[in-house]
C-alpha positions as YAML, in Angstrom:
chain: A
units: angstrom
residues:
- id: 1
  name: MET
  ca: [104.20, -64.16, -18.18]
- id: 2
  name: THR
  ca: [105.61, -67.44, -17.10]
- id: 3
  name: GLU
  ca: [108.88, -67.25, -14.61]
- id: 4
  name: VAL
  ca: [112.12, -67.94, -16.59]
- id: 5
  name: LEU
  ca: [114.54, -69.77, -14.41]
- id: 6
  name: PRO
  ca: [117.88, -69.36, -13.61]
- id: 7
  name: ARG
  ca: [119.81, -72.44, -15.20]
- id: 8
  name: LEU
  ca: [121.92, -74.34, -13.17]
- id: 9
  name: LEU
  ca: [124.50, -77.83, -14.49]
- id: 10
  name: LEU
  ca: [125.86, -80.15, -11.54]
- id: 11
  name: VAL
  ca: [127.85, -82.88, -12.70]
- id: 12
  name: GLU
  ca: [128.24, -85.38, -9.66]
- id: 13
  name: ASP
  ca: [128.96, -89.39, -10.67]
- id: 14
  name: GLU
  ca: [127.18, -90.51, -7.27]
- id: 15
  name: ALA
  ca: [123.66, -90.63, -8.21]
- id: 16
  name: GLU
  ca: [122.15, -90.34, -4.53]
- id: 17
  name: LEU
  ca: [124.16, -87.26, -3.69]
- id: 18
  name: ALA
  ca: [122.88, -85.83, -7.36]
- id: 19
  name: ALA
  ca: [119.76, -86.38, -6.80]
- id: 20
  name: MET
  ca: [119.84, -84.89, -3.32]
- id: 21
  name: LEU
  ca: [121.15, -81.92, -4.45]
- id: 22
  name: ALA
  ca: [119.16, -81.41, -7.08]
- id: 23
  name: GLY
  ca: [116.21, -82.09, -5.24]
- id: 24
  name: LEU
  ca: [116.57, -78.97, -3.39]
- id: 25
  name: LEU
  ca: [118.37, -76.57, -5.52]
- id: 26
  name: VAL
  ca: [115.32, -77.60, -7.49]
- id: 27
  name: GLU
  ca: [113.76, -75.76, -3.90]
- id: 28
  name: GLU
  ca: [116.00, -73.16, -4.52]
- id: 29
  name: GLY
  ca: [113.80, -72.43, -7.44]
- id: 30
  name: TYR
  ca: [116.87, -72.70, -10.50]
- id: 31
  name: ALA
  ca: [115.81, -75.59, -13.57]
- id: 32
  name: VAL
  ca: [118.75, -77.85, -12.73]
- id: 33
  name: ASP
  ca: [120.14, -80.81, -15.98]
- id: 34
  name: VAL
  ca: [121.94, -83.76, -13.45]
- id: 35
  name: ALA
  ca: [125.31, -85.00, -15.29]
- id: 36
  name: PRO
  ca: [126.28, -88.02, -13.69]
- id: 37
  name: ASP
  ca: [130.35, -87.84, -15.65]
- id: 38
  name: GLY
  ca: [132.24, -85.58, -16.88]
- id: 39
  name: HIS
  ca: [131.73, -86.09, -21.04]
- id: 40
  name: THR
  ca: [128.43, -85.86, -20.31]
- id: 41
  name: GLY
  ca: [128.96, -82.42, -18.74]
- id: 42
  name: LEU
  ca: [130.79, -81.08, -21.29]
- id: 43
  name: HIS
  ca: [128.62, -81.71, -23.90]
- id: 44
  name: TYR
  ca: [125.73, -79.64, -21.49]
- id: 45
  name: GLY
  ca: [127.62, -77.09, -20.68]
- id: 46
  name: LEU
  ca: [128.94, -76.61, -24.40]
- id: 47
  name: SER
  ca: [125.55, -77.18, -26.56]
- id: 48
  name: ARG
  ca: [123.17, -75.79, -23.16]
- id: 49
  name: SER
  ca: [123.30, -72.24, -21.54]
- id: 50
  name: TYR
  ca: [123.78, -71.64, -18.01]
- id: 51
  name: ASP
  ca: [123.66, -68.50, -15.51]
- id: 52
  name: VAL
  ca: [125.68, -71.25, -13.34]
- id: 53
  name: ALA
  ca: [127.14, -74.85, -12.17]
- id: 54
  name: VAL
  ca: [128.01, -77.15, -9.94]
- id: 55
  name: LEU
  ca: [130.85, -79.94, -10.88]
- id: 56
  name: ASP
  ca: [132.46, -82.86, -8.74]
- id: 57
  name: ARG
  ca: [135.90, -83.41, -9.14]
- id: 58
  name: GLY
  ca: [136.28, -87.12, -9.44]
- id: 59
  name: LEU
  ca: [134.37, -87.81, -12.66]
- id: 60
  name: PRO
  ca: [134.55, -91.07, -14.60]
- id: 61
  name: ALA
  ca: [135.15, -89.99, -18.62]
- id: 62
  name: VAL
  ca: [136.56, -87.03, -18.07]
- id: 63
  name: GLU
  ca: [137.93, -85.34, -14.43]
- id: 64
  name: GLY
  ca: [136.66, -82.36, -13.14]
- id: 65
  name: LEU
  ca: [139.39, -79.07, -13.26]
- id: 66
  name: ASP
  ca: [140.17, -81.20, -17.41]
- id: 67
  name: LEU
  ca: [135.89, -80.51, -18.12]
- id: 68
  name: LEU
  ca: [136.94, -77.11, -16.21]
- id: 69
  name: GLY
  ca: [139.37, -76.39, -18.85]
- id: 70
  name: ARG
  ca: [137.16, -77.76, -21.82]
- id: 71
  name: LEU
  ca: [134.44, -74.83, -21.30]
- id: 72
  name: ARG
  ca: [136.64, -72.19, -20.56]
- id: 73
  name: ARG
  ca: [139.27, -72.94, -23.86]
- id: 74
  name: ASN
  ca: [135.70, -73.39, -25.91]
- id: 75
  name: GLY
  ca: [134.21, -69.63, -24.65]
- id: 76
  name: ILE
  ca: [132.16, -70.59, -21.69]
- id: 77
  name: THR
  ca: [131.87, -68.33, -19.17]
- id: 78
  name: THR
  ca: [129.47, -69.45, -16.27]
- id: 79
  name: PRO
  ca: [130.53, -69.66, -13.12]
- id: 80
  name: VAL
  ca: [131.52, -72.93, -11.66]
- id: 81
  name: LEU
  ca: [131.70, -74.00, -8.15]
- id: 82
  name: VAL
  ca: [134.31, -76.76, -7.56]
- id: 83
  name: LEU
  ca: [132.42, -79.43, -5.09]
- id: 84
  name: SER
  ca: [134.75, -82.27, -4.26]
- id: 85
  name: ALA
  ca: [136.80, -84.23, -1.37]
- id: 86
  name: LEU
  ca: [139.43, -82.90, -1.96]
- id: 87
  name: GLY
  ca: [140.36, -80.29, -0.17]
- id: 88
  name: ASN
  ca: [143.43, -79.58, 1.11]
- id: 89
  name: PRO
  ca: [145.01, -75.70, 0.62]
- id: 90
  name: ALA
  ca: [146.85, -76.99, -3.08]
- id: 91
  name: ASP
  ca: [143.29, -78.90, -4.49]
- id: 92
  name: ARG
  ca: [141.83, -75.42, -3.87]
- id: 93
  name: VAL
  ca: [144.29, -73.22, -5.77]
- id: 94
  name: ALA
  ca: [144.26, -76.14, -8.14]
- id: 95
  name: GLY
  ca: [140.86, -75.63, -8.50]
- id: 96
  name: LEU
  ca: [140.55, -71.90, -8.97]
- id: 97
  name: ASP
  ca: [143.58, -72.23, -11.44]
- id: 98
  name: ALA
  ca: [141.60, -73.79, -13.37]
- id: 99
  name: GLY
  ca: [139.00, -71.28, -13.56]
- id: 100
  name: ALA
  ca: [136.68, -71.69, -10.96]
- id: 101
  name: GLU
  ca: [135.50, -68.72, -9.15]
- id: 102
  name: ASP
  ca: [134.58, -70.68, -6.16]
- id: 103
  name: TYR
  ca: [135.43, -74.13, -4.24]
- id: 104
  name: LEU
  ca: [133.58, -76.59, -1.31]
- id: 105
  name: ALA
  ca: [135.08, -79.78, 0.08]
- id: 106
  name: LYS
  ca: [132.73, -82.36, 0.93]
- id: 107
  name: PRO
  ca: [130.98, -82.94, 3.34]
- id: 108
  name: PHE
  ca: [129.98, -80.07, 3.50]
- id: 109
  name: ASP
  ca: [126.98, -77.44, 4.56]
- id: 110
  name: ILE
  ca: [124.04, -77.08, 2.55]
- id: 111
  name: ASP
  ca: [123.20, -73.80, 3.53]
- id: 112
  name: GLU
  ca: [126.44, -72.56, 2.55]
- id: 113
  name: LEU
  ca: [126.17, -74.38, -0.40]
- id: 114
  name: LEU
  ca: [123.00, -72.33, -1.50]
- id: 115
  name: ALA
  ca: [124.33, -69.13, -0.23]
- id: 116
  name: ARG
  ca: [127.57, -69.49, -2.48]
- id: 117
  name: LEU
  ca: [125.99, -70.30, -5.71]
- id: 118
  name: ARG
  ca: [123.85, -66.94, -5.18]
- id: 119
  name: ALA
  ca: [127.03, -64.79, -4.29]
- id: 120
  name: LEU
  ca: [127.80, -66.68, -7.40]
- id: 121
  name: ARG
  ca: [125.52, -65.43, -9.33]
- id: 122
  name: ARG
  ca: [125.38, -61.96, -7.93]
- id: 123
  name: ARG
  ca: [129.04, -61.12, -9.24]
- id: 124
  name: HIS
  ca: [128.31, -62.70, -12.31]
- id: 125
  name: LEU
  ca: [125.71, -60.63, -12.89]
- id: 126
  name: ASP
  ca: [127.44, -57.29, -11.81]
- id: 127
  name: THR
  ca: [129.82, -58.56, -14.13]
- id: 128
  name: ALA
  ca: [128.22, -59.44, -17.27]
- id: 129
  name: ARG
  ca: [126.15, -56.53, -17.32]
- id: 130
  name: ALA
  ca: [128.32, -54.97, -21.03]
- id: 131
  name: LEU
  ca: [129.85, -57.85, -23.57]
- id: 132
  name: PRO
  ca: [131.28, -57.83, -26.71]
- id: 133
  name: VAL
  ca: [129.26, -58.13, -29.71]
- id: 134
  name: PRO
  ca: [130.54, -57.68, -33.84]
- id: 135
  name: GLY
  ca: [131.43, -54.06, -34.32]
- id: 136
  name: GLY
  ca: [131.04, -52.25, -30.54]
- id: 137
  name: ARG
  ca: [129.82, -53.75, -26.55]
- id: 138
  name: LEU
  ca: [126.58, -54.06, -25.25]
- id: 139
  name: ASP
  ca: [125.37, -52.33, -22.83]
- id: 140
  name: LEU
  ca: [122.47, -54.39, -20.94]
- id: 141
  name: ASP
  ca: [121.17, -51.32, -19.24]
- id: 142
  name: ALA
  ca: [122.00, -49.15, -21.05]
- id: 143
  name: ARG
  ca: [120.04, -50.51, -23.69]
- id: 144
  name: GLU
  ca: [122.88, -49.36, -25.93]
- id: 145
  name: VAL
  ca: [125.37, -50.87, -28.45]
- id: 146
  name: HIS
  ca: [128.29, -48.52, -28.28]
- id: 147
  name: THR
  ca: [130.41, -48.43, -31.41]
- id: 148
  name: ASP
  ca: [132.89, -46.44, -33.60]
- id: 149
  name: THR
  ca: [130.29, -44.47, -35.65]
- id: 150
  name: GLY
  ca: [127.88, -43.51, -31.85]
- id: 151
  name: PRO
  ca: [125.59, -45.66, -29.58]
- id: 152
  name: VAL
  ca: [123.05, -47.81, -31.43]
- id: 153
  name: ALA
  ca: [120.07, -47.92, -28.75]
- id: 154
  name: LEU
  ca: [117.49, -50.99, -28.68]
- id: 155
  name: SER
  ca: [114.85, -52.25, -27.83]
- id: 156
  name: GLN
  ca: [114.16, -54.65, -24.68]
- id: 157
  name: ARG
  ca: [113.64, -57.47, -26.83]
- id: 158
  name: GLU
  ca: [115.81, -56.37, -28.90]
- id: 159
  name: ALA
  ca: [118.74, -56.16, -26.30]
- id: 160
  name: GLU
  ca: [117.91, -59.03, -24.26]
- id: 161
  name: LEU
  ca: [117.63, -61.57, -27.42]
- id: 162
  name: LEU
  ca: [121.51, -60.26, -28.07]
- id: 163
  name: GLY
  ca: [122.75, -60.45, -24.87]
- id: 164
  name: THR
  ca: [121.75, -63.98, -24.72]
- id: 165
  name: LEU
  ca: [123.79, -64.55, -27.97]
- id: 166
  name: ALA
  ca: [127.11, -62.23, -26.91]
- id: 167
  name: ALA
  ca: [126.63, -64.48, -23.29]
- id: 168
  name: ARG
  ca: [127.41, -66.93, -24.86]
- id: 169
  name: PRO
  ca: [129.23, -66.27, -28.16]
- id: 170
  name: ARG
  ca: [129.81, -69.77, -28.97]
- id: 171
  name: GLN
  ca: [127.09, -71.72, -29.18]
- id: 172
  name: VAL
  ca: [124.38, -72.21, -31.73]
- id: 173
  name: PHE
  ca: [120.50, -71.51, -30.19]
- id: 174
  name: THR
  ca: [117.39, -72.62, -31.70]
- id: 175
  name: ARG
  ca: [114.27, -70.39, -32.49]
- id: 176
  name: GLU
  ca: [112.74, -72.79, -29.58]
- id: 177
  name: ASP
  ca: [115.53, -72.16, -26.86]
- id: 178
  name: LEU
  ca: [115.75, -68.20, -27.53]
- id: 179
  name: LEU
  ca: [112.10, -67.94, -27.33]
- id: 180
  name: VAL
  ca: [111.66, -69.52, -24.12]
- id: 181
  name: THR
  ca: [114.48, -67.36, -23.33]
- id: 182
  name: CYS
  ca: [113.69, -63.52, -24.81]
- id: 183
  name: PHE
  ca: [110.73, -64.03, -25.47]
- id: 184
  name: PRO
  ca: [108.57, -66.61, -23.25]
- id: 185
  name: GLU
  ca: [104.98, -64.93, -23.56]
- id: 186
  name: ALA
  ca: [105.10, -65.67, -26.77]
- id: 187
  name: GLU
  ca: [103.81, -68.89, -28.94]
- id: 188
  name: ASN
  ca: [105.17, -68.22, -33.01]
- id: 189
  name: PRO
  ca: [109.12, -68.91, -33.22]
- id: 190
  name: VAL
  ca: [108.70, -66.53, -35.85]
- id: 191
  name: ILE
  ca: [109.28, -63.77, -33.58]
- id: 192
  name: VAL
  ca: [112.82, -64.56, -33.42]
- id: 193
  name: ASP
  ca: [113.45, -64.31, -36.83]
- id: 194
  name: THR
  ca: [110.98, -61.13, -36.53]
- id: 195
  name: TYR
  ca: [113.67, -59.75, -34.01]
- id: 196
  name: VAL
  ca: [117.07, -61.16, -35.12]
- id: 197
  name: HIS
  ca: [115.63, -58.38, -38.83]
- id: 198
  name: TYR
  ca: [115.34, -56.09, -36.07]
- id: 199
  name: LEU
  ca: [119.41, -56.18, -35.33]
- id: 200
  name: ARG
  ca: [120.95, -57.15, -38.42]
- id: 201
  name: ARG
  ca: [118.85, -53.57, -39.26]
- id: 202
  name: LYS
  ca: [120.50, -51.99, -37.14]
- id: 203
  name: LEU
  ca: [123.84, -52.90, -36.22]
- id: 204
  name: GLY
  ca: [124.64, -54.93, -39.56]
- id: 205
  name: ARG
  ca: [124.38, -58.45, -41.25]
- id: 206
  name: PRO
  ca: [126.76, -60.07, -39.33]
- id: 207
  name: VAL
  ca: [125.17, -59.19, -35.70]
- id: 208
  name: VAL
  ca: [124.08, -62.75, -36.07]
- id: 209
  name: ASP
  ca: [124.38, -65.61, -37.91]
- id: 210
  name: THR
  ca: [122.34, -68.25, -39.38]
- id: 211
  name: LEU
  ca: [123.31, -71.98, -38.93]
- id: 212
  name: ARG
  ca: [120.54, -73.29, -41.60]
- id: 213
  name: GLY
  ca: [118.31, -76.01, -39.81]
- id: 214
  name: ARG
  ca: [120.28, -74.80, -36.63]
- id: 215
  name: GLY
  ca: [119.87, -72.17, -35.29]
- id: 216
  name: TYR
  ca: [121.45, -68.75, -34.33]
- id: 217
  name: ARG
  ca: [124.49, -67.69, -32.64]
- id: 218
  name: LEU
  ca: [126.93, -64.59, -31.85]
- id: 219
  name: GLY
  ca: [128.46, -63.13, -35.94]
- id: 220
  name: ALA
  ca: [132.01, -63.30, -35.58]
- id: 221
  name: PRO
  ca: [133.93, -60.47, -34.20]
...
């Protein structure tokens, strides 16, 4: 089975620093996307799924905290670490109030940065094991959806697929995205359609929306 690496979004406009960080993060085991400005970072954050993000504050196009606020207003819950030369207490408070989970001032120690990212991912995983879905709540550990009429048991693949959609409720996933994320051992994206059918049969058609020509997303509550 192909290993699925945790995905990290790095938004940093200093090209040399971004290249250095990206290399270290890849060595740490992340699949890294680098955005050189806030506009690109916003596009990536809204259109792709990440396990964690690192944002600079002084970005061109869209300032870092503005970018973070837009992501949060769009329902993106990816844990974010702000990495900034602005490091006084008021700056840190502003970053945390904007929706960041952690804040690290430049210059920084790389080992501390990597440790903080590991801690962010652990905390996020601990609190993201139950997710709202249309008609109930998905318990990822029990692989059940708790509804008003009782629990509905899911297979491991069904739970992984529904969990992926529920973790990014506004994001549209292509079949290829879902194939890589939920069915890494498979080659034919038709398996995604099959498991969407299974979920709809168990939980009702509205649980997953089809966007013709684009892909799937979680159904509306």
